PyMOL Python script that loads the backbone (N, CA, C, O; Angstrom):
from pymol import cmd

cmd.read_pdbstr("""\
ATOM      1  N   MET A   1      -9.191  -1.629   7.051  1.00  0.00           N
ATOM      2  CA  MET A   1     -10.094  -2.649   6.609  1.00  0.00           C
ATOM      3  C   MET A   1     -10.338  -3.625   7.766  1.00  0.00           C
ATOM      4  O   MET A   1      -9.577  -4.577   7.942  1.00  0.00           O
ATOM      5  N   PRO A   2     -11.372  -3.399   8.538  1.00  0.00           N
ATOM      6  CA  PRO A   2     -11.659  -4.279   9.677  1.00  0.00           C
ATOM      7  C   PRO A   2     -11.811  -5.739   9.245  1.00  0.00           C
ATOM      8  O   PRO A   2     -12.254  -6.036   8.136  1.00  0.00           O
ATOM      9  N   ASP A   3     -11.438  -6.622  10.136  1.00  0.00           N
ATOM     10  CA  ASP A   3     -11.576  -8.063   9.904  1.00  0.00           C
ATOM     11  C   ASP A   3     -10.806  -8.544   8.676  1.00  0.00           C
ATOM     12  O   ASP A   3     -11.202  -9.519   8.036  1.00  0.00           O
ATOM     13  N   THR A   4      -9.721  -7.872   8.349  1.00  0.00           N
ATOM     14  CA  THR A   4      -8.874  -8.254   7.217  1.00  0.00           C
ATOM     15  C   THR A   4      -7.453  -8.417   7.717  1.00  0.00           C
ATOM     16  O   THR A   4      -6.915  -7.523   8.371  1.00  0.00           O
ATOM     17  N   ASP A   5      -6.839  -9.556   7.414  1.00  0.00           N
ATOM     18  CA  ASP A   5      -5.456  -9.753   7.834  1.00  0.00           C
ATOM     19  C   ASP A   5      -4.508  -9.074   6.850  1.00  0.00           C
ATOM     20  O   ASP A   5      -4.940  -8.469   5.869  1.00  0.00           O
ATOM     21  N   LEU A   6      -3.227  -9.183   7.125  1.00  0.00           N
ATOM     22  CA  LEU A   6      -2.212  -8.517   6.310  1.00  0.00           C
ATOM     23  C   LEU A   6      -2.266  -8.979   4.853  1.00  0.00           C
ATOM     24  O   LEU A   6      -2.204  -8.162   3.935  1.00  0.00           O
ATOM     25  N   LYS A   7      -2.381 -10.289   4.650  1.00  0.00           N
ATOM     26  CA  LYS A   7      -2.440 -10.823   3.286  1.00  0.00           C
ATOM     27  C   LYS A   7      -3.681 -10.307   2.547  1.00  0.00           C
ATOM     28  O   LYS A   7      -3.595  -9.919   1.382  1.00  0.00           O
ATOM     29  N   GLY A   8      -4.820 -10.303   3.221  1.00  0.00           N
ATOM     30  CA  GLY A   8      -6.049  -9.801   2.607  1.00  0.00           C
ATOM     31  C   GLY A   8      -5.955  -8.328   2.266  1.00  0.00           C
ATOM     32  O   GLY A   8      -6.448  -7.893   1.225  1.00  0.00           O
ATOM     33  N   GLY A   9      -5.319  -7.555   3.144  1.00  0.00           N
ATOM     34  CA  GLY A   9      -5.118  -6.133   2.876  1.00  0.00           C
ATOM     35  C   GLY A   9      -4.233  -5.908   1.671  1.00  0.00           C
ATOM     36  O   GLY A   9      -4.489  -5.017   0.861  1.00  0.00           O
ATOM     37  N   ALA A  10      -3.187  -6.717   1.550  1.00  0.00           N
ATOM     38  CA  ALA A  10      -2.279  -6.598   0.409  1.00  0.00           C
ATOM     39  C   ALA A  10      -2.989  -6.971  -0.889  1.00  0.00           C
ATOM     40  O   ALA A  10      -2.782  -6.332  -1.920  1.00  0.00           O
ATOM     41  N   ILE A  11      -3.827  -8.008  -0.836  1.00  0.00           N
ATOM     42  CA  ILE A  11      -4.575  -8.417  -2.034  1.00  0.00           C
ATOM     43  C   ILE A  11      -5.539  -7.311  -2.455  1.00  0.00           C
ATOM     44  O   ILE A  11      -5.629  -6.985  -3.639  1.00  0.00           O
ATOM     45  N   ALA A  12      -6.254  -6.736  -1.499  1.00  0.00           N
ATOM     46  CA  ALA A  12      -7.189  -5.651  -1.806  1.00  0.00           C
ATOM     47  C   ALA A  12      -6.456  -4.435  -2.379  1.00  0.00           C
ATOM     48  O   ALA A  12      -6.912  -3.834  -3.352  1.00  0.00           O
ATOM     49  N   ALA A  13      -5.331  -4.079  -1.778  1.00  0.00           N
ATOM     50  CA  ALA A  13      -4.552  -2.934  -2.266  1.00  0.00           C
ATOM     51  C   ALA A  13      -4.052  -3.178  -3.679  1.00  0.00           C
ATOM     52  O   ALA A  13      -4.055  -2.263  -4.502  1.00  0.00           O
ATOM     53  N   GLU A  14      -3.624  -4.393  -3.968  1.00  0.00           N
ATOM     54  CA  GLU A  14      -3.138  -4.719  -5.314  1.00  0.00           C
ATOM     55  C   GLU A  14      -4.262  -4.646  -6.339  1.00  0.00           C
ATOM     56  O   GLU A  14      -4.044  -4.192  -7.462  1.00  0.00           O
ATOM     57  N   LYS A  15      -5.452  -5.083  -5.969  1.00  0.00           N
ATOM     58  CA  LYS A  15      -6.595  -4.990  -6.889  1.00  0.00           C
ATOM     59  C   LYS A  15      -6.900  -3.535  -7.215  1.00  0.00           C
ATOM     60  O   LYS A  15      -7.146  -3.191  -8.372  1.00  0.00           O
ATOM     61  N   ILE A  16      -6.884  -2.687  -6.203  1.00  0.00           N
ATOM     62  CA  ILE A  16      -7.134  -1.256  -6.408  1.00  0.00           C
ATOM     63  C   ILE A  16      -6.032  -0.653  -7.270  1.00  0.00           C
ATOM     64  O   ILE A  16      -6.316   0.080  -8.218  1.00  0.00           O
ATOM     65  N   ARG A  17      -4.773  -0.959  -6.946  1.00  0.00           N
ATOM     66  CA  ARG A  17      -3.644  -0.415  -7.706  1.00  0.00           C
ATOM     67  C   ARG A  17      -3.694  -0.845  -9.163  1.00  0.00           C
ATOM     68  O   ARG A  17      -3.481  -0.037 -10.067  1.00  0.00           O
ATOM     69  N   SER A  18      -3.976  -2.113  -9.384  1.00  0.00           N
ATOM     70  CA  SER A  18      -4.027  -2.655 -10.741  1.00  0.00           C
ATOM     71  C   SER A  18      -5.147  -2.005 -11.557  1.00  0.00           C
ATOM     72  O   SER A  18      -4.947  -1.617 -12.708  1.00  0.00           O
ATOM     73  N   ARG A  19      -6.311  -1.894 -10.951  1.00  0.00           N
ATOM     74  CA  ARG A  19      -7.455  -1.299 -11.653  1.00  0.00           C
ATOM     75  C   ARG A  19      -7.191   0.164 -11.959  1.00  0.00           C
ATOM     76  O   ARG A  19      -7.501   0.630 -13.056  1.00  0.00           O
ATOM     77  N   LEU A  20      -6.632   0.886 -11.022  1.00  0.00           N
ATOM     78  CA  LEU A  20      -6.332   2.299 -11.224  1.00  0.00           C
ATOM     79  C   LEU A  20      -5.315   2.494 -12.337  1.00  0.00           C
ATOM     80  O   LEU A  20      -5.413   3.450 -13.107  1.00  0.00           O
ATOM     81  N   SER A  21      -4.341   1.599 -12.430  1.00  0.00           N
ATOM     82  CA  SER A  21      -3.296   1.758 -13.454  1.00  0.00           C
ATOM     83  C   SER A  21      -3.830   1.510 -14.864  1.00  0.00           C
ATOM     84  O   SER A  21      -3.160   1.841 -15.842  1.00  0.00           O
ATOM     85  N   GLU A  22      -5.008   0.938 -14.977  1.00  0.00           N
ATOM     86  CA  GLU A  22      -5.633   0.741 -16.289  1.00  0.00           C
ATOM     87  C   GLU A  22      -6.344   2.004 -16.783  1.00  0.00           C
ATOM     88  O   GLU A  22      -6.676   2.113 -17.963  1.00  0.00           O
ATOM     89  N   GLU A  23      -6.571   2.941 -15.890  1.00  0.00           N
ATOM     90  CA  GLU A  23      -7.310   4.153 -16.217  1.00  0.00           C
ATOM     91  C   GLU A  23      -6.423   5.192 -16.905  1.00  0.00           C
ATOM     92  O   GLU A  23      -5.225   5.292 -16.641  1.00  0.00           O
ATOM     93  N   VAL A  24      -7.046   5.952 -17.786  1.00  0.00           N
ATOM     94  CA  VAL A  24      -6.390   7.087 -18.432  1.00  0.00           C
ATOM     95  C   VAL A  24      -7.279   8.297 -18.196  1.00  0.00           C
ATOM     96  O   VAL A  24      -8.473   8.267 -18.491  1.00  0.00           O
ATOM     97  N   VAL A  25      -6.691   9.362 -17.664  1.00  0.00           N
ATOM     98  CA  VAL A  25      -7.419  10.597 -17.407  1.00  0.00           C
ATOM     99  C   VAL A  25      -7.097  11.567 -18.531  1.00  0.00           C
ATOM    100  O   VAL A  25      -5.931  11.814 -18.840  1.00  0.00           O
ATOM    101  N   LYS A  26      -8.130  12.109 -19.132  1.00  0.00           N
ATOM    102  CA  LYS A  26      -7.926  13.074 -20.220  1.00  0.00           C
ATOM    103  C   LYS A  26      -8.150  14.477 -19.682  1.00  0.00           C
ATOM    104  O   LYS A  26      -9.157  14.765 -19.035  1.00  0.00           O
ATOM    105  N   ALA A  27      -7.187  15.338 -19.967  1.00  0.00           N
ATOM    106  CA  ALA A  27      -7.262  16.739 -19.584  1.00  0.00           C
ATOM    107  C   ALA A  27      -6.865  17.559 -20.801  1.00  0.00           C
ATOM    108  O   ALA A  27      -5.692  17.617 -21.170  1.00  0.00           O
ATOM    109  N   ASP A  28      -7.848  18.185 -21.413  1.00  0.00           N
ATOM    110  CA  ASP A  28      -7.648  18.895 -22.672  1.00  0.00           C
ATOM    111  C   ASP A  28      -7.065  17.920 -23.693  1.00  0.00           C
ATOM    112  O   ASP A  28      -7.670  16.886 -23.975  1.00  0.00           O
ATOM    113  N   GLU A  29      -5.912  18.234 -24.242  1.00  0.00           N
ATOM    114  CA  GLU A  29      -5.310  17.346 -25.249  1.00  0.00           C
ATOM    115  C   GLU A  29      -4.346  16.334 -24.628  1.00  0.00           C
ATOM    116  O   GLU A  29      -3.702  15.568 -25.345  1.00  0.00           O
ATOM    117  N   HIS A  30      -4.249  16.329 -23.327  1.00  0.00           N
ATOM    118  CA  HIS A  30      -3.323  15.441 -22.637  1.00  0.00           C
ATOM    119  C   HIS A  30      -4.036  14.191 -22.105  1.00  0.00           C
ATOM    120  O   HIS A  30      -5.188  14.251 -21.677  1.00  0.00           O
ATOM    121  N   SER A  31      -3.333  13.080 -22.141  1.00  0.00           N
ATOM    122  CA  SER A  31      -3.808  11.842 -21.540  1.00  0.00           C
ATOM    123  C   SER A  31      -2.811  11.435 -20.462  1.00  0.00           C
ATOM    124  O   SER A  31      -1.608  11.360 -20.713  1.00  0.00           O
ATOM    125  N   LEU A  32      -3.311  11.179 -19.285  1.00  0.00           N
ATOM    126  CA  LEU A  32      -2.451  10.846 -18.156  1.00  0.00           C
ATOM    127  C   LEU A  32      -2.756   9.448 -17.652  1.00  0.00           C
ATOM    128  O   LEU A  32      -3.916   9.106 -17.420  1.00  0.00           O
ATOM    129  N   LYS A  33      -1.719   8.639 -17.481  1.00  0.00           N
ATOM    130  CA  LYS A  33      -1.861   7.327 -16.862  1.00  0.00           C
ATOM    131  C   LYS A  33      -1.712   7.518 -15.357  1.00  0.00           C
ATOM    132  O   LYS A  33      -0.900   8.319 -14.896  1.00  0.00           O
ATOM    133  N   LEU A  34      -2.497   6.779 -14.614  1.00  0.00           N
ATOM    134  CA  LEU A  34      -2.461   6.877 -13.160  1.00  0.00           C
ATOM    135  C   LEU A  34      -1.618   5.754 -12.581  1.00  0.00           C
ATOM    136  O   LEU A  34      -1.497   4.678 -13.168  1.00  0.00           O
ATOM    137  N   SER A  35      -1.046   6.021 -11.433  1.00  0.00           N
ATOM    138  CA  SER A  35      -0.315   4.991 -10.704  1.00  0.00           C
ATOM    139  C   SER A  35      -0.591   5.179  -9.219  1.00  0.00           C
ATOM    140  O   SER A  35      -1.040   6.238  -8.782  1.00  0.00           O
ATOM    141  N   LEU A  36      -0.314   4.135  -8.459  1.00  0.00           N
ATOM    142  CA  LEU A  36      -0.566   4.175  -7.028  1.00  0.00           C
ATOM    143  C   LEU A  36       0.494   3.344  -6.321  1.00  0.00           C
ATOM    144  O   LEU A  36       0.752   2.200  -6.694  1.00  0.00           O
ATOM    145  N   THR A  37       1.094   3.920  -5.312  1.00  0.00           N
ATOM    146  CA  THR A  37       2.049   3.209  -4.475  1.00  0.00           C
ATOM    147  C   THR A  37       1.449   3.110  -3.079  1.00  0.00           C
ATOM    148  O   THR A  37       1.080   4.120  -2.480  1.00  0.00           O
ATOM    149  N   VAL A  38       1.353   1.881  -2.564  1.00  0.00           N
ATOM    150  CA  VAL A  38       0.650   1.640  -1.308  1.00  0.00           C
ATOM    151  C   VAL A  38       1.537   0.873  -0.339  1.00  0.00           C
ATOM    152  O   VAL A  38       2.242  -0.061  -0.720  1.00  0.00           O
ATOM    153  N   GLY A  39       1.488   1.284   0.909  1.00  0.00           N
ATOM    154  CA  GLY A  39       2.108   0.519   1.984  1.00  0.00           C
ATOM    155  C   GLY A  39       1.005  -0.084   2.837  1.00  0.00           C
ATOM    156  O   GLY A  39       0.050   0.602   3.202  1.00  0.00           O
ATOM    157  N   VAL A  40       1.134  -1.361   3.155  1.00  0.00           N
ATOM    158  CA  VAL A  40       0.117  -2.067   3.927  1.00  0.00           C
ATOM    159  C   VAL A  40       0.734  -2.552   5.237  1.00  0.00           C
ATOM    160  O   VAL A  40       1.827  -3.118   5.252  1.00  0.00           O
ATOM    161  N   ALA A  41       0.017  -2.321   6.330  1.00  0.00           N
ATOM    162  CA  ALA A  41       0.445  -2.811   7.644  1.00  0.00           C
ATOM    163  C   ALA A  41      -0.776  -3.364   8.361  1.00  0.00           C
ATOM    164  O   ALA A  41      -1.907  -2.949   8.105  1.00  0.00           O
ATOM    165  N   GLU A  42      -0.531  -4.302   9.257  1.00  0.00           N
ATOM    166  CA  GLU A  42      -1.619  -4.904  10.013  1.00  0.00           C
ATOM    167  C   GLU A  42      -1.634  -4.342  11.429  1.00  0.00           C
ATOM    168  O   GLU A  42      -0.602  -4.288  12.099  1.00  0.00           O
ATOM    169  N   TYR A  43      -2.805  -3.928  11.872  1.00  0.00           N
ATOM    170  CA  TYR A  43      -2.965  -3.449  13.246  1.00  0.00           C
ATOM    171  C   TYR A  43      -2.925  -4.646  14.189  1.00  0.00           C
ATOM    172  O   TYR A  43      -3.616  -5.642  13.975  1.00  0.00           O
ATOM    173  N   LYS A  44      -2.121  -4.539  15.219  1.00  0.00           N
ATOM    174  CA  LYS A  44      -2.001  -5.613  16.208  1.00  0.00           C
ATOM    175  C   LYS A  44      -2.569  -5.143  17.544  1.00  0.00           C
ATOM    176  O   LYS A  44      -2.446  -3.969  17.895  1.00  0.00           O
ATOM    177  N   ASP A  45      -3.187  -6.050  18.283  1.00  0.00           N
ATOM    178  CA  ASP A  45      -3.742  -5.701  19.590  1.00  0.00           C
ATOM    179  C   ASP A  45      -2.685  -5.001  20.444  1.00  0.00           C
ATOM    180  O   ASP A  45      -1.535  -5.436  20.510  1.00  0.00           O
ATOM    181  N   GLY A  46      -3.085  -3.933  21.083  1.00  0.00           N
ATOM    182  CA  GLY A  46      -2.181  -3.190  21.962  1.00  0.00           C
ATOM    183  C   GLY A  46      -1.357  -2.140  21.238  1.00  0.00           C
ATOM    184  O   GLY A  46      -0.705  -1.316  21.879  1.00  0.00           O
ATOM    185  N   GLN A  47      -1.375  -2.156  19.931  1.00  0.00           N
ATOM    186  CA  GLN A  47      -0.601  -1.197  19.138  1.00  0.00           C
ATOM    187  C   GLN A  47      -1.392   0.105  19.037  1.00  0.00           C
ATOM    188  O   GLN A  47      -2.622   0.081  19.018  1.00  0.00           O
ATOM    189  N   THR A  48      -0.707   1.219  18.973  1.00  0.00           N
ATOM    190  CA  THR A  48      -1.407   2.485  18.745  1.00  0.00           C
ATOM    191  C   THR A  48      -1.708   2.631  17.256  1.00  0.00           C
ATOM    192  O   THR A  48      -1.015   2.073  16.405  1.00  0.00           O
ATOM    193  N   LEU A  49      -2.739   3.381  16.970  1.00  0.00           N
ATOM    194  CA  LEU A  49      -3.083   3.656  15.576  1.00  0.00           C
ATOM    195  C   LEU A  49      -1.936   4.385  14.882  1.00  0.00           C
ATOM    196  O   LEU A  49      -1.654   4.138  13.709  1.00  0.00           O
ATOM    197  N   GLU A  50      -1.285   5.271  15.603  1.00  0.00           N
ATOM    198  CA  GLU A  50      -0.159   6.023  15.035  1.00  0.00           C
ATOM    199  C   GLU A  50       0.968   5.081  14.601  1.00  0.00           C
ATOM    200  O   GLU A  50       1.587   5.295  13.559  1.00  0.00           O
ATOM    201  N   LYS A  51       1.237   4.034  15.403  1.00  0.00           N
ATOM    202  CA  LYS A  51       2.288   3.062  15.049  1.00  0.00           C
ATOM    203  C   LYS A  51       1.899   2.282  13.793  1.00  0.00           C
ATOM    204  O   LYS A  51       2.738   2.041  12.924  1.00  0.00           O
ATOM    205  N   CYS A  52       0.644   1.894  13.700  1.00  0.00           N
ATOM    206  CA  CYS A  52       0.184   1.163  12.524  1.00  0.00           C
ATOM    207  C   CYS A  52       0.319   2.028  11.261  1.00  0.00           C
ATOM    208  O   CYS A  52       0.774   1.552  10.222  1.00  0.00           O
ATOM    209  N   ILE A  53      -0.078   3.287  11.363  1.00  0.00           N
ATOM    210  CA  ILE A  53       0.047   4.209  10.225  1.00  0.00           C
ATOM    211  C   ILE A  53       1.516   4.410   9.870  1.00  0.00           C
ATOM    212  O   ILE A  53       1.869   4.449   8.691  1.00  0.00           O
ATOM    213  N   LYS A  54       2.369   4.538  10.877  1.00  0.00           N
ATOM    214  CA  LYS A  54       3.811   4.697  10.630  1.00  0.00           C
ATOM    215  C   LYS A  54       4.364   3.465   9.912  1.00  0.00           C
ATOM    216  O   LYS A  54       5.179   3.598   8.998  1.00  0.00           O
ATOM    217  N   ASP A  55       3.931   2.273  10.315  1.00  0.00           N
ATOM    218  CA  ASP A  55       4.388   1.044   9.660  1.00  0.00           C
ATOM    219  C   ASP A  55       3.960   1.017   8.186  1.00  0.00           C
ATOM    220  O   ASP A  55       4.749   0.658   7.312  1.00  0.00           O
ATOM    221  N   ALA A  56       2.706   1.401   7.920  1.00  0.00           N
ATOM    222  CA  ALA A  56       2.215   1.444   6.538  1.00  0.00           C
ATOM    223  C   ALA A  56       3.004   2.470   5.732  1.00  0.00           C
ATOM    224  O   ALA A  56       3.326   2.236   4.567  1.00  0.00           O
ATOM    225  N   ASP A  57       3.310   3.590   6.343  1.00  0.00           N
ATOM    226  CA  ASP A  57       4.090   4.637   5.668  1.00  0.00           C
ATOM    227  C   ASP A  57       5.506   4.152   5.373  1.00  0.00           C
ATOM    228  O   ASP A  57       6.058   4.453   4.315  1.00  0.00           O
ATOM    229  N   THR A  58       6.092   3.407   6.300  1.00  0.00           N
ATOM    230  CA  THR A  58       7.420   2.825   6.082  1.00  0.00           C
ATOM    231  C   THR A  58       7.392   1.897   4.864  1.00  0.00           C
ATOM    232  O   THR A  58       8.293   1.934   4.026  1.00  0.00           O
ATOM    233  N   ALA A  59       6.363   1.077   4.777  1.00  0.00           N
ATOM    234  CA  ALA A  59       6.227   0.167   3.637  1.00  0.00           C
ATOM    235  C   ALA A  59       6.022   0.950   2.341  1.00  0.00           C
ATOM    236  O   ALA A  59       6.551   0.566   1.298  1.00  0.00           O
ATOM    237  N   ARG A  60       5.263   2.037   2.397  1.00  0.00           N
ATOM    238  CA  ARG A  60       5.030   2.863   1.199  1.00  0.00           C
ATOM    239  C   ARG A  60       6.342   3.474   0.694  1.00  0.00           C
ATOM    240  O   ARG A  60       6.607   3.474  -0.508  1.00  0.00           O
ATOM    241  N   TYR A  61       7.148   3.986   1.602  1.00  0.00           N
ATOM    242  CA  TYR A  61       8.439   4.554   1.183  1.00  0.00           C
ATOM    243  C   TYR A  61       9.349   3.475   0.604  1.00  0.00           C
ATOM    244  O   TYR A  61      10.084   3.736  -0.349  1.00  0.00           O
ATOM    245  N   LYS A  62       9.310   2.284   1.159  1.00  0.00           N
ATOM    246  CA  LYS A  62      10.086   1.177   0.595  1.00  0.00           C
ATOM    247  C   LYS A  62       9.627   0.887  -0.834  1.00  0.00           C
ATOM    248  O   LYS A  62      10.446   0.677  -1.728  1.00  0.00           O
ATOM    249  N   ALA A  63       8.311   0.878  -1.036  1.00  0.00           N
ATOM    250  CA  ALA A  63       7.765   0.643  -2.380  1.00  0.00           C
ATOM    251  C   ALA A  63       8.206   1.738  -3.349  1.00  0.00           C
ATOM    252  O   ALA A  63       8.585   1.450  -4.484  1.00  0.00           O
ATOM    253  N   LYS A  64       8.155   2.979  -2.905  1.00  0.00           N
ATOM    254  CA  LYS A  64       8.577   4.085  -3.774  1.00  0.00           C
ATOM    255  C   LYS A  64      10.054   3.953  -4.140  1.00  0.00           C
ATOM    256  O   LYS A  64      10.440   4.241  -5.273  1.00  0.00           O
ATOM    257  N   ASN A  65      10.872   3.525  -3.198  1.00  0.00           N
ATOM    258  CA  ASN A  65      12.298   3.357  -3.465  1.00  0.00           C
ATOM    259  C   ASN A  65      12.587   2.179  -4.394  1.00  0.00           C
ATOM    260  O   ASN A  65      13.658   2.103  -4.995  1.00  0.00           O
ATOM    261  N   GLN A  66      11.630   1.267  -4.508  1.00  0.00           N
ATOM    262  CA  GLN A  66      11.816   0.095  -5.364  1.00  0.00           C
ATOM    263  C   GLN A  66      11.118   0.236  -6.713  1.00  0.00           C
ATOM    264  O   GLN A  66      10.980  -0.743  -7.446  1.00  0.00           O
ATOM    265  N   GLY A  67      10.681   1.436  -7.042  1.00  0.00           N
ATOM    266  CA  GLY A  67      10.171   1.654  -8.380  1.00  0.00           C
ATOM    267  C   GLY A  67       8.778   2.223  -8.497  1.00  0.00           C
ATOM    268  O   GLY A  67       8.340   2.498  -9.614  1.00  0.00           O
ATOM    269  N   ARG A  68       8.070   2.411  -7.429  1.00  0.00           N
ATOM    270  CA  ARG A  68       6.738   3.009  -7.437  1.00  0.00           C
ATOM    271  C   ARG A  68       5.703   2.130  -8.144  1.00  0.00           C
ATOM    272  O   ARG A  68       6.033   1.082  -8.699  1.00  0.00           O
ATOM    273  N   ASN A  69       4.449   2.580  -8.111  1.00  0.00           N
ATOM    274  CA  ASN A  69       3.320   1.867  -8.709  1.00  0.00           C
ATOM    275  C   ASN A  69       3.301   0.401  -8.283  1.00  0.00           C
ATOM    276  O   ASN A  69       3.264  -0.510  -9.110  1.00  0.00           O
ATOM    277  N   ARG A  70       3.329   0.207  -6.976  1.00  0.00           N
ATOM    278  CA  ARG A  70       3.366  -1.144  -6.426  1.00  0.00           C
ATOM    279  C   ARG A  70       2.813  -1.153  -5.007  1.00  0.00           C
ATOM    280  O   ARG A  70       2.596  -0.103  -4.403  1.00  0.00           O
ATOM    281  N   VAL A  71       2.593  -2.336  -4.495  1.00  0.00           N
ATOM    282  CA  VAL A  71       2.130  -2.523  -3.120  1.00  0.00           C
ATOM    283  C   VAL A  71       3.257  -3.179  -2.339  1.00  0.00           C
ATOM    284  O   VAL A  71       3.861  -4.150  -2.796  1.00  0.00           O
ATOM    285  N   GLU A  72       3.532  -2.649  -1.171  1.00  0.00           N
ATOM    286  CA  GLU A  72       4.562  -3.217  -0.307  1.00  0.00           C
ATOM    287  C   GLU A  72       3.943  -3.458   1.067  1.00  0.00           C
ATOM    288  O   GLU A  72       3.201  -2.619   1.579  1.00  0.00           O
ATOM    289  N   VAL A  73       4.251  -4.601   1.654  1.00  0.00           N
ATOM    290  CA  VAL A  73       3.739  -4.981   2.966  1.00  0.00           C
ATOM    291  C   VAL A  73       4.808  -4.711   4.017  1.00  0.00           C
ATOM    292  O   VAL A  73       5.982  -5.026   3.820  1.00  0.00           O
ATOM    293  N   PHE A  74       4.385  -4.120   5.144  1.00  0.00           N
ATOM    294  CA  PHE A  74       5.312  -3.870   6.239  1.00  0.00           C
ATOM    295  C   PHE A  74       5.676  -5.182   6.908  1.00  0.00           C
ATOM    296  O   PHE A  74       4.802  -5.965   7.279  1.00  0.00           O
ATOM    297  N   GLU A  75       6.964  -5.414   7.059  1.00  0.00           N
ATOM    298  CA  GLU A  75       7.449  -6.610   7.745  1.00  0.00           C
ATOM    299  C   GLU A  75       8.158  -6.166   9.015  1.00  0.00           C
ATOM    300  O   GLU A  75       9.147  -5.435   8.969  1.00  0.00           O
ATOM    301  N   ASP A  76       7.640  -6.615  10.136  1.00  0.00           N
ATOM    302  CA  ASP A  76       8.220  -6.251  11.427  1.00  0.00           C
ATOM    303  C   ASP A  76       9.397  -7.169  11.708  1.00  0.00           C
ATOM    304  O   ASP A  76       9.214  -8.311  12.129  1.00  0.00           O
ATOM    305  N   LYS A  77      10.593  -6.678  11.478  1.00  0.00           N
ATOM    306  CA  LYS A  77      11.812  -7.484  11.642  1.00  0.00           C
ATOM    307  C   LYS A  77      11.999  -7.952  13.082  1.00  0.00           C
ATOM    308  O   LYS A  77      12.624  -8.987  13.317  1.00  0.00           O
ATOM    309  N   GLU A  78      11.468  -7.207  14.047  1.00  0.00           N
ATOM    310  CA  GLU A  78      11.619  -7.586  15.450  1.00  0.00           C
ATOM    311  C   GLU A  78      10.854  -8.856  15.776  1.00  0.00           C
ATOM    312  O   GLU A  78      11.215  -9.569  16.712  1.00  0.00           O
ATOM    313  N   LEU A  79       9.795  -9.152  15.013  1.00  0.00           N
ATOM    314  CA  LEU A  79       8.974 -10.325  15.297  1.00  0.00           C
ATOM    315  C   LEU A  79       9.476 -11.588  14.613  1.00  0.00           C
ATOM    316  O   LEU A  79       9.052 -12.690  14.963  1.00  0.00           O
ATOM    317  N   GLU A  80      10.382 -11.442  13.634  1.00  0.00           N
ATOM    318  CA  GLU A  80      10.880 -12.600  12.905  1.00  0.00           C
ATOM    319  C   GLU A  80      11.875 -13.366  13.736  1.00  0.00           C
ATOM    320  O   GLU A  80      12.638 -12.780  14.504  1.00  0.00           O
ATOM    321  N   VAL A  81      11.871 -14.670  13.587  1.00  0.00           N
ATOM    322  CA  VAL A  81      12.791 -15.542  14.337  1.00  0.00           C
ATOM    323  C   VAL A  81      13.960 -15.921  13.465  1.00  0.00           C
ATOM    324  O   VAL A  81      14.848 -16.650  13.907  1.00  0.00           O
TER     325      VAL A  81
END
""", "prot")
cmd.dss("prot")
cmd.show_as("cartoon", "prot")
cmd.util.cbc("prot")
cmd.orient("prot")
């Protein structure tokens, strides 16, 4: 999402996740509820695209380990003071 910071990306992902979880898919006699687990990371100048994707994937796995159907933001522990 160009021109979107980390917080904006997380808000957008949560809106998508929330809306999707309201949907029910019908297949024959079955009704299926949808869920979405998302990891969000912010691209930083000088970073490779692969690193940004890896960071988002790290956040997604953290979200899955914490219960799924949620949005998790990647926090770079090396940058924290």
